[in-house]
C-alpha positions in Angstrom: 102.3 -23.1 -116.8 100.9 -24.8 -120.0 102.2 -28.2 -120.8 102.9 -29.0 -124.5 100.5 -31.4 -126.1 101.6 -34.6 -127.7 102.4 -34.1 -131.4 103.2 -30.4 -131.0 105.6 -29.0 -133.7 108.9 -27.5 -132.7 111.8 -25.9 -134.6 114.3 -28.4 -135.8 117.1 -26.8 -133.7 114.9 -26.3 -130.6 116.5 -27.4 -127.3 114.5 -30.2 -125.7 114.8 -30.8 -122.0 113.4 -34.0 -120.5 111.8 -33.2 -117.2 112.1 -36.5 -115.3 112.6 -37.1 -111.6 116.0 -38.2 -110.5 116.2 -41.9 -109.6 117.8 -42.5 -106.2 118.8 -46.1 -107.0 119.4 -48.0 -110.2 116.0 -49.8 -109.6 113.1 -49.4 -107.4 114.2 -52.3 -105.4 116.6 -50.0 -103.6 113.6 -48.1 -102.2 112.2 -51.3 -100.8 115.4 -52.1 -99.0 115.9 -48.6 -97.8 112.5 -48.7 -96.1 113.4 -52.0 -94.4 116.8 -50.7 -93.2 115.0 -47.8 -91.6 112.2 -50.0 -90.1 114.6 -52.5 -88.6 117.2 -49.9 -87.6 120.0 -51.5 -89.6 123.0 -49.4 -90.6 125.3 -51.3 -92.9 128.1 -48.7 -92.9 131.4 -50.6 -92.9 129.7 -53.9 -93.4 130.4 -56.8 -95.8 127.1 -57.7 -97.5 125.6 -60.4 -99.7 122.9 -59.6 -102.3 121.1 -62.7 -103.5 119.1 -62.1 -106.7 121.0 -58.9 -107.4 119.5 -58.5 -110.9 119.8 -54.8 -111.9 121.3 -54.0 -108.5 118.7 -52.0 -106.6 119.5 -53.7 -103.3 123.3 -53.5 -104.0 123.1 -49.8 -104.8 121.2 -49.1 -101.6 123.7 -51.0 -99.5 126.6 -49.1 -101.1 124.9 -45.8 -100.6 124.4 -46.7 -97.0 128.1 -47.3 -96.5 128.7 -51.0 -97.1 132.4 -51.6 -97.9 131.8 -54.7 -100.0 128.8 -56.4 -101.7 128.8 -59.9 -103.1 126.2 -59.6 -105.9 124.8 -63.0 -106.8 122.4 -63.7 -109.6 121.5 -66.8 -111.7 121.3 -64.6 -114.8 123.9 -62.8 -116.8 124.4 -59.2 -117.9 121.7 -57.7 -115.7 123.6 -55.5 -113.3 123.3 -51.8 -114.1 126.2 -50.4 -116.0 126.8 -47.8 -113.3 127.6 -50.5 -110.8 129.6 -52.8 -113.0 132.8 -50.9 -112.6 132.4 -50.3 -108.8 135.4 -52.0 -107.1 133.2 -52.6 -103.9 131.1 -55.1 -105.8 132.1 -58.7 -106.3 129.8 -59.8 -109.1 128.9 -63.5 -109.3 126.7 -64.2 -112.3 125.3 -67.5 -113.5 125.3 -68.7 -109.9 122.4 -70.6 -108.4 121.9 -69.3 -104.9 120.6 -72.6 -103.7 124.1 -74.0 -103.9 126.1 -71.0 -102.5 129.0 -71.9 -100.4 132.1 -70.4 -98.8 133.9 -71.2 -102.1 132.0 -68.2 -103.7 131.6 -66.2 -100.5 134.9 -66.8 -98.7 134.4 -64.3 -95.8 131.5 -64.1 -93.3 129.0 -61.4 -94.2 127.3 -59.0 -91.8 124.1 -58.7 -93.8 122.4 -60.8 -96.6 119.6 -59.4 -98.6 117.4 -61.5 -100.8 115.2 -60.7 -103.7 114.4 -63.8 -105.7 111.5 -64.9 -108.0 109.9 -68.2 -109.0 111.5 -69.9 -105.9 110.6 -70.0 -102.2 112.8 -68.4 -99.6 112.8 -71.9 -98.0 115.1 -73.0 -100.8 117.5 -70.1 -100.4 117.9 -69.5 -96.6 119.7 -72.9 -95.8 122.5 -71.9 -98.2 122.7 -68.3 -96.8 122.8 -69.2 -93.1 126.4 -70.6 -93.0 127.7 -67.5 -94.8 126.7 -65.1 -92.0 128.7 -63.8 -89.2 127.5 -65.1 -85.8 125.4 -61.9 -85.4 124.7 -61.5 -89.1 121.3 -60.5 -90.3 119.1 -61.3 -93.3 116.6 -59.1 -95.0 114.5 -61.1 -97.4 111.8 -59.6 -99.7 108.8 -61.9 -99.3 106.7 -62.5 -102.4 103.6 -64.4 -101.4 102.9 -65.6 -104.9 106.1 -67.7 -104.7 105.5 -69.0 -101.2 101.8 -69.9 -101.3 101.8 -73.0 -103.5 100.1 -73.3 -106.9 96.7 -74.3 -105.3 96.4 -70.8 -103.7 97.6 -68.7 -106.6 94.7 -67.3 -108.7 94.9 -67.0 -112.5 97.2 -64.1 -113.4 99.4 -64.7 -110.4 98.3 -61.8 -108.3 97.2 -62.7 -104.8 94.6 -60.1 -103.8 93.1 -62.1 -100.9 94.4 -60.7 -97.7 93.6 -64.0 -95.9 96.0 -65.9 -98.2 98.7 -63.4 -97.7 98.4 -63.6 -94.0 98.5 -67.4 -94.2 101.7 -67.2 -96.1 103.2 -64.9 -93.5 102.1 -67.2 -90.6 103.6 -70.2 -92.4 106.9 -68.4 -93.0 107.0 -67.3 -89.4 106.6 -70.9 -88.3 109.3 -72.0 -90.8 111.7 -69.4 -89.5 111.2 -70.5 -85.9 111.5 -74.2 -86.7 114.7 -73.7 -88.7 116.8 -71.6 -86.3 115.8 -68.1 -87.3 114.6 -65.3 -85.0 112.4 -62.8 -86.8 111.7 -59.1 -86.2 108.1 -59.1 -87.6 106.9 -58.3 -91.1 106.5 -54.9 -92.8 104.7 -54.3 -96.1 106.9 -53.2 -98.9 106.4 -49.5 -99.8 106.2 -50.5 -103.4 104.2 -53.3 -104.9 105.7 -56.0 -107.2 105.8 -55.5 -110.9 102.5 -57.3 -111.4 100.8 -55.6 -108.5 101.5 -58.2 -105.8 101.8 -57.0 -102.3 105.2 -57.8 -100.9 106.7 -57.9 -97.4 110.1 -57.6 -95.7 111.4 -58.9 -92.5 114.7 -59.1 -90.6 116.1 -62.4 -89.5 119.0 -63.5 -87.2 120.2 -66.9 -86.3 119.0 -68.0 -82.9 122.3 -69.7 -82.1 125.7 -69.8 -83.7 126.0 -73.0 -85.8 
């Protein structure tokens, strides 16, 4: 079948059909989380969840499609959540909220699963606030962005870490941080999709070693 060339002339009343693939989630972030849920064998059906750095809502959308009954969607920004999700009664939208200072005032019930997708800040700054909000057996799936964990001295011009050695160092350092701060990890997996600038990203699954 021939494909029309750009600039082709058509009748003014011609029917034009846009042939685009259906998007499974409101953003590609949902595909990243979906892969992690499968890899770590997590089924959030019936769960109460927390999405830190909700933005457009890719992670939130994925959680809802997987059966979560409630998602607290937290973001420091405003007006970013996709319109399709804004009217969903299962979502508690918390905008203009800095996740570093999250508390039980904003999240009044223990959550089964927290997912994290933040930029320009290290996970080390977010996890301490998230831990007290979890159920005793609650889990955390963070998206790891090496460019925000490595420190300025190891980030090349342009912000894309292409050096595998640097990425591995970041993962080793995070693994040590998790262990020293009461987290038990399930290993790292590469994200099936690279970050917007081409950075390789990773995901893991964390649980508290002991109930606080």
